[in-house]
MDAnalysis code that builds the backbone (N, CA, C; Angstrom):
import MDAnalysis as mda
import numpy as np

u = mda.Universe.empty(489, n_residues=163, atom_resindex=np.repeat(np.arange(163), 3), trajectory=True)
u.add_TopologyAttr("name", ["N", "CA", "C"] * 163)
u.add_TopologyAttr("resid", np.arange(1, 164))
u.add_TopologyAttr("resname", ["MET", "THR", "ILE", "GLN", "ASP", "ARG", "GLN", "SER", "PHE", "ALA", "THR", "ALA", "ALA", "TYR", "LEU", "ARG", "VAL", "LYS", "ALA", "LEU", "TRP", "ARG", "GLY", "GLN", "THR", "SER", "ARG", "GLY", "ARG", "ILE", "ARG", "ARG", "GLY", "GLU", "PRO", "GLY", "VAL", "GLN", "GLY", "SER", "THR", "PRO", "PHE", "SER", "GLY", "GLY", "ARG", "ASP", "PRO", "ARG", "PRO", "LEU", "GLY", "ASP", "VAL", "LEU", "PHE", "ALA", "ALA", "SER", "GLN", "ASP", "MET", "GLY", "TRP", "GLY", "VAL", "GLU", "MET", "GLU", "GLN", "ALA", "ARG", "LEU", "ILE", "SER", "ASP", "TRP", "PRO", "ALA", "PHE", "VAL", "GLY", "GLU", "THR", "VAL", "ALA", "PRO", "HIS", "THR", "THR", "VAL", "VAL", "GLU", "LEU", "ARG", "ASP", "GLY", "THR", "LEU", "ILE", "VAL", "GLN", "CYS", "ASP", "SER", "VAL", "ALA", "TRP", "THR", "THR", "GLU", "LEU", "ARG", "ARG", "LEU", "ARG", "GLY", "GLU", "ILE", "LEU", "THR", "ARG", "PHE", "ALA", "ARG", "GLU", "TYR", "PRO", "ASP", "ALA", "ASP", "VAL", "GLN", "GLU", "LEU", "LYS", "PHE", "LEU", "ALA", "PRO", "GLY", "ALA", "PRO", "SER", "TRP", "ARG", "TYR", "GLY", "PRO", "ARG", "SER", "VAL", "PRO", "GLY", "ARG", "GLY", "PRO", "ARG", "ASP", "THR", "TYR", "SER"])
u.atoms.positions = np.array([
    [11.281, -36.136, 21.788],
    [11.489, -36.404, 20.384],
    [12.919, -36.905, 20.217],
    [13.060, -38.011, 19.565],
    [14.375, -38.610, 19.380],
    [15.081, -37.974, 18.193],
    [16.345, -38.283, 18.050],
    [17.136, -37.746, 16.945],
    [16.581, -38.238, 15.615],
    [16.149, -39.507, 15.564],
    [15.576, -40.056, 14.331],
    [14.307, -39.293, 13.933],
    [13.468, -38.980, 14.921],
    [12.240, -38.239, 14.632],
    [12.560, -36.843, 14.119],
    [13.548, -36.197, 14.722],
    [13.933, -34.859, 14.278],
    [14.455, -34.872, 12.854],
    [15.278, -35.871, 12.528],
    [15.820, -35.961, 11.187],
    [14.716, -36.230, 10.166],
    [13.775, -37.093, 10.494],
    [12.695, -37.371, 9.544],
    [11.794, -36.140, 9.390],
    [11.569, -35.382, 10.489],
    [10.779, -34.160, 10.396],
    [11.486, -33.132, 9.519],
    [12.796, -32.962, 9.719],
    [13.557, -32.008, 8.913],
    [13.563, -32.416, 7.454],
    [13.708, -33.695, 7.174],
    [13.699, -34.179, 5.797],
    [12.335, -33.940, 5.151],
    [11.272, -34.217, 5.889],
    [9.930, -34.012, 5.355],
    [9.675, -32.525, 5.097],
    [10.121, -31.669, 6.002],
    [9.941, -30.219, 5.820],
    [10.725, -29.733, 4.612],
    [11.954, -30.226, 4.453],
    [12.765, -29.841, 3.301],
    [12.095, -30.258, 2.001],
    [11.618, -31.471, 1.927],
    [10.978, -31.962, 0.703],
    [9.700, -31.172, 0.412],
    [8.964, -30.789, 1.439],
    [7.738, -29.999, 1.241],
    [8.075, -28.630, 0.663],
    [9.085, -27.958, 1.227],
    [9.486, -26.638, 0.740],
    [10.027, -26.741, -0.675],
    [10.788, -27.778, -0.948],
    [11.334, -27.979, -2.291],
    [10.210, -28.174, -3.301],
    [9.179, -28.923, -2.936],
    [8.046, -29.130, -3.840],
    [7.286, -27.831, -4.072],
    [7.114, -27.027, -3.018],
    [6.443, -25.748, -3.182],
    [7.256, -24.809, -4.058],
    [8.553, -24.847, -3.905],
    [9.426, -23.983, -4.698],
    [9.301, -24.315, -6.180],
    [9.169, -25.566, -6.490],
    [9.033, -25.995, -7.890],
    [7.618, -25.799, -8.418],
    [6.667, -25.421, -7.561],
    [5.296, -25.223, -8.006],
    [4.455, -26.466, -7.880],
    [4.857, -27.387, -7.025],
    [4.085, -28.598, -6.821],
    [3.580, -28.635, -5.383],
    [2.456, -29.256, -5.196],
    [1.945, -29.483, -3.849],
    [1.694, -30.966, -3.689],
    [1.226, -31.330, -2.506],
    [0.945, -32.749, -2.293],
    [-0.223, -33.216, -3.154],
    [-1.057, -32.267, -3.614],
    [-2.193, -32.624, -4.462],
    [-1.857, -32.527, -5.942],
    [-0.641, -32.245, -6.258],
    [-0.270, -32.114, -7.667],
    [0.292, -30.724, -7.937],
    [0.252, -30.314, -9.197],
    [0.816, -29.032, -9.582],
    [-0.101, -27.898, -9.190],
    [0.497, -26.738, -8.894],
    [-0.284, -25.545, -8.624],
    [-0.891, -25.078, -9.929],
    [-2.147, -24.715, -9.889],
    [-2.830, -24.291, -11.101],
    [-2.426, -22.874, -11.446],
    [-2.035, -22.667, -12.659],
    [-1.652, -21.341, -13.134],
    [-2.553, -20.983, -14.313],
    [-2.736, -19.697, -14.511],
    [-3.482, -19.238, -15.673],
    [-4.966, -19.532, -15.599],
    [-5.531, -19.436, -14.389],
    [-6.965, -19.664, -14.274],
    [-7.703, -18.555, -15.016],
    [-8.744, -18.891, -15.770],
    [-9.481, -17.847, -16.487],
    [-10.191, -16.924, -15.497],
    [-10.244, -15.643, -15.855],
    [-10.925, -14.671, -15.012],
    [-10.034, -14.022, -13.968],
    [-8.811, -14.494, -13.784],
    [-7.905, -13.902, -12.808],
    [-7.063, -12.857, -13.529],
    [-7.118, -11.605, -13.057],
    [-6.408, -10.495, -13.706],
    [-4.904, -10.729, -13.660],
    [-4.252, -10.633, -14.789],
    [-2.798, -10.730, -14.861],
    [-2.264, -12.137, -14.730],
    [-3.093, -13.142, -14.884],
    [-2.602, -14.499, -14.707],
    [-2.165, -15.138, -16.016],
    [-2.506, -14.526, -17.135],
    [-2.102, -15.083, -18.412],
    [-0.962, -14.255, -18.984],
    [-0.077, -14.879, -19.732],
    [1.034, -14.134, -20.309],
    [0.553, -13.023, -21.231],
    [1.261, -11.950, -21.259],
    [1.018, -10.790, -22.112],
    [-0.314, -10.099, -21.812],
    [-0.886, -10.331, -20.657],
    [-2.120, -9.626, -20.288],
    [-1.755, -8.333, -19.565],
    [-2.734, -7.482, -19.353],
    [-2.490, -6.200, -18.707],
    [-2.051, -6.363, -17.263],
    [-1.253, -5.425, -16.792],
    [-0.795, -5.438, -15.405],
    [0.414, -6.297, -15.146],
    [1.031, -6.837, -16.179],
    [2.186, -7.704, -15.982],
    [3.491, -7.044, -16.408],
    [3.439, -5.773, -16.780],
    [4.663, -5.084, -17.180],
    [5.534, -4.841, -15.954],
    [6.843, -4.911, -16.134],
    [7.722, -4.637, -14.997],
    [7.589, -3.183, -14.555],
    [7.729, -2.959, -13.240],
    [7.641, -1.610, -12.690],
    [8.965, -1.267, -12.028],
    [9.299, 0.015, -11.966],
    [10.535, 0.399, -11.276],
    [10.486, -0.001, -9.805],
    [11.631, -0.363, -9.262],
    [11.716, -0.821, -7.878],
    [11.257, 0.260, -6.902],
    [11.555, 1.513, -7.210],
    [11.132, 2.607, -6.336],
    [9.623, 2.683, -6.210],
    [8.915, 2.454, -7.325],
    [7.453, 2.460, -7.282],
    [6.914, 1.304, -6.450],
    [7.539, 0.144, -6.584],
    [7.098, -1.029, -5.827],
    [7.329, -0.803, -4.334],
    [8.505, -0.287, -3.967],
    [8.802, -0.038, -2.554],
    [7.905, 1.052, -1.983],
    [7.606, 2.079, -2.782],
    [6.708, 3.136, -2.318],
    [5.320, 2.570, -2.051],
    [4.818, 1.757, -2.973],
    [3.493, 1.152, -2.784],
    [3.477, 0.243, -1.561],
    [4.552, -0.529, -1.360],
    [4.618, -1.423, -0.197],
    [4.661, -0.619, 1.098],
    [5.426, 0.479, 1.122],
    [5.501, 1.291, 2.342],
    [4.160, 1.957, 2.636],
    [3.430, 2.363, 1.623],
    [2.106, 2.944, 1.836],
    [1.125, 1.890, 2.345],
    [1.207, 0.672, 1.792],
    [0.325, -0.404, 2.249],
    [0.587, -0.760, 3.706],
    [1.837, -0.663, 4.145],
    [2.191, -1.003, 5.520],
    [1.981, 0.153, 6.490],
    [1.578, 1.308, 5.970],
    [1.327, 2.451, 6.843],
    [2.577, 3.200, 7.249],
    [3.611, 3.149, 6.442],
    [4.874, 3.804, 6.769],
    [5.022, 5.143, 6.077],
    [3.960, 5.721, 5.542],
    [4.045, 6.956, 4.774],
    [4.642, 8.104, 5.556],
    [4.178, 8.322, 6.787],
    [4.667, 9.428, 7.608],
    [6.138, 9.215, 7.961],
    [6.494, 7.992, 8.365],
    [7.877, 7.712, 8.749],
    [8.839, 7.862, 7.567],
    [8.395, 7.436, 6.385],
    [9.243, 7.566, 5.199],
    [9.446, 9.036, 4.832],
    [8.378, 9.833, 4.952],
    [8.482, 11.259, 4.641],
    [9.377, 11.963, 5.667],
    [9.299, 11.560, 6.936],
    [10.161, 12.138, 7.961],
    [11.622, 11.763, 7.728],
    [11.870, 10.523, 7.332],
    [13.241, 10.112, 7.024],
    [13.780, 10.876, 5.822],
    [12.927, 11.110, 4.840],
    [13.347, 11.885, 3.668],
    [13.669, 13.323, 4.062],
    [12.871, 13.900, 4.947],
    [13.122, 15.257, 5.417],
    [14.474, 15.347, 6.137],
    [14.752, 14.383, 7.012],
    [16.015, 14.391, 7.753],
    [17.199, 14.209, 6.816],
    [17.073, 13.308, 5.850],
    [18.193, 13.096, 4.923],
    [18.386, 14.278, 3.982],
    [17.295, 15.007, 3.669],
    [17.378, 16.171, 2.787],
    [17.686, 17.469, 3.533],
    [17.871, 17.421, 4.846],
    [18.075, 18.636, 5.642],
    [19.189, 19.534, 5.088],
    [20.396, 19.011, 4.775],
    [21.443, 19.900, 4.251],
    [21.032, 20.614, 2.957],
    [20.360, 19.926, 2.057],
    [19.907, 20.567, 0.821],
    [18.754, 21.524, 1.087],
    [17.938, 21.199, 2.077],
    [16.777, 22.034, 2.397],
    [17.198, 23.395, 2.950],
    [18.170, 23.404, 3.875],
    [18.582, 24.673, 4.494],
    [19.650, 25.391, 3.684],
    [20.327, 24.690, 2.806],
    [21.326, 25.326, 1.958],
    [22.745, 25.114, 2.463],
    [23.696, 25.421, 1.581],
    [25.105, 25.150, 1.890],
    [25.690, 26.117, 2.906],
    [25.029, 27.237, 3.161],
    [25.517, 28.181, 4.161],
    [25.161, 27.729, 5.575],
    [23.929, 27.256, 5.759],
    [23.435, 26.902, 7.090],
    [23.790, 25.463, 7.461],
    [23.805, 24.566, 6.506],
    [23.977, 23.133, 6.769],
    [25.216, 22.785, 7.608],
    [26.389, 23.375, 7.379],
    [27.539, 22.990, 8.209],
    [27.409, 23.397, 9.673],
    [26.478, 24.288, 9.978],
    [26.334, 24.789, 11.348],
    [25.171, 24.153, 12.096],
    [24.456, 23.220, 11.460],
    [23.297, 22.587, 12.083],
    [23.334, 21.080, 11.899],
    [22.722, 20.379, 12.853],
    [22.593, 18.936, 12.792],
    [21.212, 18.563, 13.323],
    [20.485, 17.725, 12.581],
    [19.190, 17.250, 13.066],
    [19.440, 16.222, 14.162],
    [18.869, 16.477, 15.337],
    [19.048, 15.573, 16.470],
    [17.970, 14.495, 16.458],
    [16.704, 14.915, 16.359],
    [15.620, 13.945, 16.334],
    [14.340, 14.594, 15.843],
    [13.412, 13.732, 15.483],
    [12.073, 14.169, 15.109],
    [11.113, 13.287, 15.893],
    [10.473, 13.880, 16.904],
    [9.596, 13.101, 17.773],
    [8.321, 13.880, 18.056],
    [7.186, 13.216, 17.949],
    [5.877, 13.794, 18.258],
    [5.627, 15.090, 17.501],
    [6.050, 15.149, 16.242],
    [5.801, 16.322, 15.413],
    [6.755, 17.473, 15.648],
    [7.797, 17.269, 16.445],
    [8.776, 18.319, 16.733],
    [10.134, 17.919, 16.170],
    [10.661, 18.746, 15.282],
    [11.996, 18.538, 14.724],
    [12.979, 19.315, 15.582],
    [13.962, 18.622, 16.155],
    [14.949, 19.243, 17.033],
    [16.272, 19.310, 16.288],
    [16.815, 20.539, 16.198],
    [18.047, 20.793, 15.449],
    [19.073, 21.399, 16.394],
    [20.281, 20.837, 16.409],
    [21.391, 21.351, 17.219],
    [22.212, 22.314, 16.368],
    [22.435, 23.513, 16.878],
    [23.239, 24.518, 16.178],
    [24.601, 24.595, 16.843],
    [25.626, 25.030, 16.099],
    [26.967, 25.062, 16.666],
    [27.325, 26.396, 17.312],
    [26.446, 27.386, 17.242],
    [26.709, 28.651, 17.934],
    [25.380, 29.308, 18.302],
    [25.445, 30.212, 19.265],
    [24.253, 30.925, 19.702],
    [23.751, 31.832, 18.586],
    [24.650, 32.368, 17.785],
    [24.248, 33.245, 16.687],
    [23.391, 32.484, 15.669],
    [23.806, 31.273, 15.301],
    [23.019, 30.474, 14.359],
    [21.695, 30.061, 14.984],
    [21.697, 29.755, 16.269],
    [20.453, 29.404, 16.952],
    [19.464, 30.555, 16.901],
    [19.932, 31.763, 17.197],
    [19.076, 32.942, 17.191],
    [18.538, 33.225, 15.797],
    [19.388, 33.142, 14.806],
    [18.963, 33.409, 13.431],
    [17.926, 32.402, 12.956],
    [18.141, 31.125, 13.249],
    [17.201, 30.105, 12.809],
    [15.886, 30.171, 13.590],
    [15.942, 30.567, 14.846],
    [14.698, 30.773, 15.595],
    [13.888, 31.910, 14.973],
    [14.568, 32.914, 14.477],
    [13.892, 34.027, 13.808],
    [13.218, 33.567, 12.515],
    [13.815, 32.589, 11.833],
    [13.289, 32.081, 10.558],
    [12.368, 30.871, 10.730],
    [12.003, 30.528, 11.965],
    [11.212, 29.322, 12.251],
    [9.916, 29.283, 11.429],
    [9.178, 30.358, 11.369],
    [7.906, 30.375, 10.640],
    [8.077, 30.088, 9.163],
    [9.088, 30.706, 8.558],
    [9.349, 30.476, 7.138],
    [9.754, 29.025, 6.874],
    [10.569, 28.465, 7.754],
    [11.013, 27.075, 7.579],
    [9.831, 26.125, 7.726],
    [8.964, 26.369, 8.706],
    [7.790, 25.506, 8.880],
    [6.849, 25.593, 7.680],
    [6.726, 26.778, 7.093],
    [5.895, 26.931, 5.898],
    [6.474, 26.127, 4.739],
    [7.787, 26.174, 4.573],
    [8.422, 25.377, 3.516],
    [8.275, 23.887, 3.776],
    [8.359, 23.458, 5.062],
    [8.128, 22.041, 5.398],
    [6.738, 21.615, 4.962],
    [5.740, 22.437, 5.273],
    [4.359, 22.095, 4.925],
    [4.171, 22.003, 3.415],
    [4.900, 22.810, 2.672],
    [4.767, 22.810, 1.221],
    [5.560, 21.662, 0.579],
    [6.782, 21.421, 1.034],
    [7.650, 20.435, 0.377],
    [7.549, 19.029, 0.964],
    [7.177, 18.920, 2.240],
    [7.049, 17.622, 2.906],
    [5.696, 17.563, 3.615],
    [4.599, 17.539, 2.869],
    [3.279, 17.636, 3.499],
    [2.929, 16.450, 4.394],
    [3.465, 15.278, 4.118],
    [3.127, 14.093, 4.911],
    [4.055, 13.870, 6.094],
    [5.049, 14.752, 6.308],
    [6.019, 14.547, 7.381],
    [5.445, 14.840, 8.758],
    [4.349, 15.583, 8.834],
    [3.674, 15.866, 10.099],
    [4.589, 16.586, 11.095],
    [5.261, 17.641, 10.625],
    [6.101, 18.468, 11.497],
    [5.308, 19.714, 11.867],
    [4.996, 19.861, 13.174],
    [4.247, 21.029, 13.629],
    [5.123, 22.035, 14.365],
    [6.230, 21.588, 14.918],
    [7.067, 22.465, 15.725],
    [8.528, 22.274, 15.322],
    [9.281, 23.331, 15.462],
    [10.701, 23.322, 15.134],
    [11.443, 23.905, 16.318],
    [12.415, 23.166, 16.837],
    [13.137, 23.589, 18.033],
    [14.627, 23.618, 17.724],
    [15.244, 24.771, 17.962],
    [16.682, 24.914, 17.720],
    [17.396, 24.974, 19.062],
    [18.425, 24.139, 19.217],
    [19.185, 24.073, 20.461],
    [20.513, 24.789, 20.302],
    [20.835, 25.615, 21.291],
    [22.131, 26.285, 21.316],
    [23.165, 25.321, 21.891],
    [24.431, 25.551, 21.614],
    [25.444, 24.682, 22.215],
    [25.412, 24.839, 23.726],
    [25.538, 23.751, 24.432],
    [25.438, 23.772, 25.892],
    [26.782, 24.020, 26.555],
    [26.705, 24.415, 27.804],
    [27.910, 24.578, 28.625],
    [28.411, 23.198, 29.026],
    [29.666, 23.092, 29.395],
    [30.170, 21.776, 29.794],
    [29.467, 21.281, 31.055],
    [29.256, 19.989, 31.119],
    [28.578, 19.400, 32.261],
    [29.607, 18.993, 33.315],
    [29.276, 19.278, 34.565],
    [30.143, 18.883, 35.663],
    [29.656, 17.602, 36.303],
    [28.627, 17.041, 35.803],
    [28.042, 15.830, 36.397],
    [28.591, 14.605, 35.662],
    [29.527, 13.955, 36.290],
    [30.126, 12.760, 35.718],
    [29.996, 11.613, 36.698],
    [29.720, 10.451, 36.209],
    [29.723, 9.254, 37.033],
    [28.461, 9.056, 37.845],
    [28.369, 7.883, 38.466],
    [27.162, 7.542, 39.206],
    [27.044, 8.244, 40.561],
    [28.110, 8.847, 41.051],
    [28.071, 9.446, 42.387],
    [28.033, 10.965, 42.347],
    [27.482, 11.528, 41.296],
    [27.365, 12.980, 41.242],
    [26.246, 13.418, 42.170],
    [26.412, 14.583, 42.766],
    [25.432, 15.086, 43.726],
    [24.719, 16.284, 43.131],
    [23.499, 16.548, 43.578],
    [22.808, 17.722, 43.070],
    [23.467, 18.998, 43.562],
    [23.332, 20.023, 42.797],
    [23.922, 21.294, 43.180],
    [24.725, 21.878, 42.045],
    [25.322, 23.007, 42.295],
    [26.042, 23.712, 41.245],
    [27.420, 23.134, 40.973],
    [27.935, 22.335, 41.854],
    [29.258, 21.771, 41.632],
    [30.346, 22.758, 41.953],
    [31.500, 22.705, 41.266],
    [32.627, 23.565, 41.608],
    [32.359, 25.038, 41.307],
    [31.309, 25.339, 40.549],
    [31.055, 26.735, 40.221],
    [30.522, 27.538, 41.417],
    [30.095, 26.866, 42.477],
    [29.520, 27.592, 43.609],
    [30.593, 28.374, 44.384],
    [31.846, 28.135, 44.117],
    [32.913, 28.885, 44.801],
    [33.338, 30.115, 44.031],
    [32.723, 30.352, 42.852],
    [33.148, 31.459, 42.008],
    [32.431, 32.767, 42.355],
    [31.580, 32.799, 43.371],
    [30.787, 33.986, 43.646],
    [31.556, 35.130, 44.243],
])
């Protein structure tokens, strides 16, 4: 394809899009207000403006994103859900395959939240029914890792001399 052909193709494509934008086609104007089409005439039912949140919710449901949207809402609402006492000591790590994984900043908070797991899952089912959370896993803070770099070897590392 030569440069002249490319330019003529681009010009033709631009003119076609411009005509469509204005409501014209190669066969003439686009027909508007056909009788029998719901909402096609001015001031008919179904033409009132709707809030953007309702439109986005309907679009997400049509695309099958209901579960993902509810899970995202659960993660963003986590601090309000657990309260101002627990929220600074916990962080949601991930939600995968129906399991919500939460990192705690101390073993005491991990133990306490593991004790309350049933109550929290019941509240999830009541407040976020579409989130599909079946399991709740609380992680305690880990010990420092001695495995650094690509040449780490299996074994206990420097701790094996502490016996």
